[in-house]
C-alpha positions as CSV (number, residue, x, y, z in Angstrom):
1,M,-34.8,-31.9,8.6
2,S,-32.5,-29.2,10.0
3,D,-29.3,-28.1,8.4
4,E,-27.3,-29.5,11.4
5,T,-29.0,-33.0,11.0
6,A,-28.3,-33.1,7.3
7,L,-24.7,-32.0,7.8
8,S,-24.3,-34.7,10.5
9,R,-25.7,-37.4,8.2
10,T,-23.5,-36.3,5.4
11,R,-20.4,-36.5,7.6
12,T,-21.4,-40.0,8.9
13,A,-21.9,-41.3,5.4
14,S,-18.6,-39.8,4.2
15,A,-16.8,-41.5,7.2
16,R,-18.4,-44.9,6.3
17,R,-17.3,-44.9,2.7
18,P,-13.6,-45.9,3.4
19,I,-14.9,-48.8,5.6
20,R,-17.2,-50.2,2.9
21,A,-14.4,-49.9,0.3
22,A,-12.0,-51.8,2.5
23,R,-14.5,-54.5,3.3
24,A,-15.2,-54.9,-0.5
25,R,-11.4,-55.3,-1.1
26,N,-11.2,-57.9,1.6
27,C,-14.1,-60.0,0.2
28,R,-12.4,-59.8,-3.3
29,A,-9.1,-61.1,-1.8
30,V,-10.8,-64.0,0.0
31,W,-12.7,-64.9,-3.2
32,L,-9.5,-65.0,-5.2
33,L,-7.8,-67.3,-2.6
34,L,-10.8,-69.7,-2.7
35,C,-10.6,-69.8,-6.5
36,A,-6.9,-70.7,-6.3
37,C,-7.5,-73.5,-3.9
38,N,-10.3,-75.1,-6.0
39,A,-8.1,-74.9,-9.1
40,D,-5.3,-76.7,-7.2
41,R,-7.6,-79.6,-6.2
42,G,-9.0,-80.2,-9.7
43,G,-6.2,-79.2,-12.0
44,S,-3.8,-81.6,-13.8
45,D,-0.6,-79.6,-13.0
46,P,0.6,-79.3,-9.5
47,V,0.7,-75.8,-8.1
48,T,3.6,-74.8,-5.9
49,S,2.4,-73.3,-2.7
50,V,3.6,-69.7,-2.4
51,Q,3.2,-67.7,0.8
52,P,1.3,-64.6,-0.1
53,R,2.9,-61.2,0.8
54,P,0.8,-58.9,2.9
55,S,-1.0,-56.3,0.8
56,R,-3.2,-53.4,1.4
57,A,-6.1,-55.4,0.2
58,T,-5.7,-57.8,3.1
59,I,-5.6,-55.2,5.8
60,V,-8.9,-55.0,7.6
61,A,-10.1,-51.4,8.2
62,P,-11.1,-50.5,11.8
63,V,-14.8,-50.5,12.6
64,D,-14.8,-47.0,13.9
65,P,-13.3,-44.3,11.7
66,P,-10.2,-42.6,13.1
67,P,-10.8,-39.1,14.6
68,A,-10.4,-36.2,12.2
69,A,-7.0,-34.5,12.4
70,E,-7.1,-31.2,14.1
71,D,-6.9,-28.2,11.8
72,S,-3.9,-26.3,13.1
73,S,-4.3,-23.5,10.6
74,A,-6.5,-21.7,13.0
75,R,-3.7,-21.7,15.6
76,R,-1.0,-20.8,13.1
77,P,0.1,-17.1,13.3
78,V,-0.6,-15.2,10.1
79,E,2.7,-14.4,8.4
80,A,3.2,-11.2,6.5
81,V,3.3,-11.7,2.7
82,Q,6.8,-11.4,1.5
83,P,7.4,-9.8,-1.9
84,E,9.0,-11.7,-4.7
85,P,12.8,-11.4,-4.9
86,G,13.7,-8.1,-6.5
87,L,10.5,-6.4,-5.6
88,L,10.4,-3.3,-3.2
89,A,8.1,-3.9,-0.3
90,P,5.9,-1.0,0.9
91,G,7.0,0.8,4.0
92,A,6.5,3.8,6.3
93,N,8.5,6.2,8.4
94,D,9.6,5.5,12.0
95,E,6.4,6.8,13.5
96,F,4.7,3.5,12.6
97,D,5.8,0.5,14.6
98,A,6.1,-3.0,13.4
99,A,2.9,-4.2,15.1
100,T,0.9,-1.5,13.3
101,L,2.4,-2.3,9.9
102,A,1.7,-6.0,10.4
103,D,-2.0,-5.4,10.9
104,L,-3.0,-2.4,8.9
105,K,-6.8,-3.1,8.9
106,G,-6.7,-3.7,12.7
107,A,-4.8,-0.3,13.1
108,L,-7.6,1.5,11.2
109,S,-10.1,0.1,13.6
110,A,-8.0,0.5,16.8
111,V,-9.7,2.8,19.4
112,E,-7.7,5.9,20.2
113,E,-9.8,8.1,22.4
114,A,-7.6,11.3,22.5
115,A,-6.3,11.2,18.9
116,F,-9.3,12.8,17.2
117,A,-10.9,16.2,17.5
118,P,-14.7,16.8,17.8
119,L,-16.3,17.1,14.4
120,V,-19.4,19.3,13.8
121,L,-22.1,19.2,11.1
122,G,-24.9,21.7,11.7
123,D,-26.1,21.2,15.2
124,K,-24.5,17.7,15.5
125,R,-21.2,17.2,17.3
126,V,-19.5,13.9,17.2
127,T,-16.0,12.7,18.3
128,P,-14.6,9.7,16.4
129,N,-12.5,7.2,18.2
130,N,-10.8,5.3,15.3
131,C,-9.7,6.0,11.8
132,R,-12.6,4.2,10.2
133,S,-15.2,6.3,12.1
134,W,-13.2,9.4,11.5
135,R,-13.1,8.8,7.7
136,T,-16.9,8.1,7.6
137,L,-17.7,11.3,9.5
138,R,-15.4,13.4,7.3
139,A,-17.0,11.9,4.2
140,R,-20.4,12.9,5.5
141,G,-19.4,16.5,5.9
142,F,-18.4,16.6,9.5
143,A,-15.4,19.0,10.1
144,P,-13.5,20.7,12.9
145,K,-14.8,24.1,13.9
146,N,-11.9,25.9,15.6
147,A,-8.1,26.2,15.1
148,L,-7.2,23.8,17.9
149,A,-9.6,21.1,16.5
150,A,-8.2,21.7,13.0
151,R,-4.7,21.0,14.2
152,L,-5.7,17.8,15.9
153,D,-7.7,16.8,12.9
154,G,-4.7,17.3,10.8
155,G,-2.8,14.8,12.8
156,A,-5.6,12.3,12.3
157,L,-5.4,12.9,8.5
158,A,-1.7,12.2,8.5
159,R,-1.9,9.0,10.5
160,C,-5.2,7.6,9.1
161,G,-4.3,8.6,5.5
162,A,-0.9,6.9,5.8
163,L,-2.6,3.7,7.0
164,E,-5.1,3.8,4.2
165,F,-2.3,4.4,1.7
166,L,-0.5,1.3,3.0
167,V,-3.6,-0.9,2.8
168,R,-3.7,0.0,-1.0
169,A,0.0,-0.3,-1.5
170,R,1.6,-3.2,-3.3
171,P,5.3,-4.2,-3.9
172,S,6.9,-2.3,-6.8
173,R,9.5,-3.3,-9.3
174,V,11.2,0.1,-9.6
175,G,11.3,3.1,-7.2
176,H,12.8,6.5,-7.3
177,V,10.8,8.3,-4.6
178,R,11.8,6.7,-1.3
179,N,14.6,9.1,-0.7
180,A,13.0,12.0,-2.6
181,L,13.3,14.4,0.4
182,V,17.0,13.8,1.0
183,G,18.5,17.2,0.2
184,A,15.2,18.4,-1.2
185,G,14.6,22.1,-1.7
186,P,12.3,24.5,-3.6
187,N,13.6,23.4,-7.0
188,S,12.9,19.7,-6.4
189,L,9.5,20.0,-4.9
190,P,6.3,20.6,-6.9
191,A,4.5,23.9,-6.7
192,I,1.5,22.3,-5.1
193,V,3.2,22.3,-1.7
194,A,3.2,26.1,-1.7
195,S,1.1,28.0,0.9
196,A,-2.1,29.7,-0.2
197,T,-3.4,32.1,2.4
198,S,-6.0,33.7,0.1
199,R,-8.3,32.8,-2.8
200,L,-6.0,34.8,-5.1
201,A,-2.9,32.9,-3.9
202,L,-4.8,29.6,-4.4
203,Q,-5.7,30.5,-8.0
204,A,-2.0,31.4,-8.7
205,R,-0.9,28.1,-7.2
206,N,-3.4,26.2,-9.3
207,V,-2.0,27.8,-12.4
208,A,1.6,26.9,-11.4
209,V,0.4,23.3,-10.8
210,S,-1.2,23.2,-14.3
211,K,2.1,24.2,-15.8
212,A,4.0,21.6,-13.8
213,L,6.2,24.2,-12.1
214,T,8.4,23.5,-9.2
215,L,8.1,25.4,-5.9
216,G,11.3,27.4,-6.7
217,Q,9.9,28.4,-10.1
218,F,6.6,29.5,-8.6
219,L,8.1,31.3,-5.6
220,P,11.7,32.3,-6.5
221,G,12.2,33.7,-3.0
222,A,11.5,30.4,-1.2
223,R,14.4,28.9,0.6
224,T,15.3,25.8,2.5
225,G,15.1,26.3,6.3
226,K,16.3,24.2,9.2
227,S,13.8,21.6,10.4
228,E,13.7,20.6,14.1
229,L,12.3,17.2,13.1
230,R,14.5,14.5,11.6
231,G,13.6,13.5,8.1
232,R,11.4,16.5,7.3
233,V,12.0,19.3,4.9
234,L,11.3,22.9,6.0
235,I,10.7,25.6,3.3
236,D,10.5,29.3,4.2
237,E,8.3,31.5,2.1
238,P,9.3,35.1,3.1
239,A,7.0,36.9,0.7
240,S,3.9,35.6,2.6
241,A,5.5,35.0,6.0
242,T,4.6,31.4,5.7
243,S,6.4,28.1,5.8
244,V,6.0,24.5,4.5
245,I,7.0,21.3,6.3
246,V,7.1,18.2,4.1
247,N,7.3,14.7,5.5
248,A,7.5,11.3,3.8
249,E,4.8,9.2,5.5
250,A,4.6,6.0,3.5
251,W,5.6,4.4,0.1
252,G,4.5,1.6,-2.2
253,D,2.7,1.0,-5.5
254,V,-0.8,2.3,-5.2
255,N,-1.8,2.6,-8.9
256,S,-0.7,-0.9,-10.1
257,D,2.0,0.3,-12.5
258,E,4.7,-1.5,-10.5
259,I,6.4,1.9,-9.9
260,E,6.8,3.0,-6.3
261,D,4.7,6.0,-5.1
262,L,5.3,8.2,-2.1
263,L,2.8,9.8,0.3
264,L,3.8,13.2,1.5
265,S,2.2,15.1,4.4
266,V,2.4,18.9,3.7
267,L,1.8,21.3,6.5
268,N,1.4,25.0,5.6
269,S,1.3,27.6,8.3
270,D,2.1,31.2,9.0
271,D,4.2,32.9,11.7
272,D,1.3,33.9,14.0
273,A,-0.4,30.5,13.7
274,S,-3.6,32.0,12.2
275,Y,-3.1,30.0,9.0
276,F,-2.9,26.2,9.1
277,D,-3.4,23.7,6.3
278,L,-2.4,20.1,6.2
279,R,-2.7,18.0,3.1
280,L,-1.6,14.5,1.9
281,I,-0.1,14.4,-1.6
282,E,0.7,11.2,-3.5
283,V,3.7,11.6,-5.9
284,T,5.8,9.4,-8.1
285,R,8.5,9.6,-10.7
286,T,9.7,7.2,-13.4
287,T,13.4,7.9,-13.3
288,P,15.8,9.2,-10.7
289,D,16.2,12.6,-12.4
290,A,12.5,13.1,-13.3
291,P,10.5,15.7,-11.5
292,L,7.9,14.5,-8.9
293,T,4.6,13.9,-10.5
294,V,1.5,14.5,-8.4
295,L,-1.0,11.6,-8.4
296,A,-3.6,12.7,-5.8
297,V,-4.3,15.2,-3.1
298,S,-6.4,14.8,0.0
299,K,-7.2,17.0,3.0
């Protein structure tokens, strides 16, 4: 017997059960009335006739079961889960529209033909068309092979990384990072945002990070510049003729400690555009005056 036949018989049997139960109740009601009539005929005490009130037991069930009610849940739009009162909902900067934030997993799979650079691994060359395929290829070792492709790939990292962050993010109970870039400068940013144009500079930055230094402590000559983009912080590094652009991409609790975390995109470049490095850095802090603590770095 096929699965469909078995399922059909199960549903038919289930539909007949209410009818059988109703019929049994009806038979019981008729039997009680007959017993009352017989007692009236043979008993010594007269019985006052009482008009019985309608009851559910005397209602005859229809022969055919009523049609099943239509399940409207499939047609009901999916509503965004609202955080509990007092919780801080995850969010992102103005570059992410409401439709994207309402369907993050759909946004990760959305096809964007011109948003990704060709990626190369050995003699293989592949161009991803959505964030999921881009992430898979990058994890397998595919990478851009020229400066133009690296810049386009950096844009993909910022957008796809922010979407992935938001998928993991949950509402938080306290938060001190959402406005971390307002009035930020070298003394309020961690040393990890500094440029590293050589292996020696990278080693020096790693030492500064291990000591939890700020950018200002690591590079005393660094100064806040004027950013042409709203909401972004520009830091000039005169000693190496480089600059840093820091932007807040998204926020929310991603490590389940109920404290809000912040995803920063950090773009390091030099004046002649020969040096380009874009990273995503997750930071947090437990109090408004605490320094930013680095949770993770990806590139």
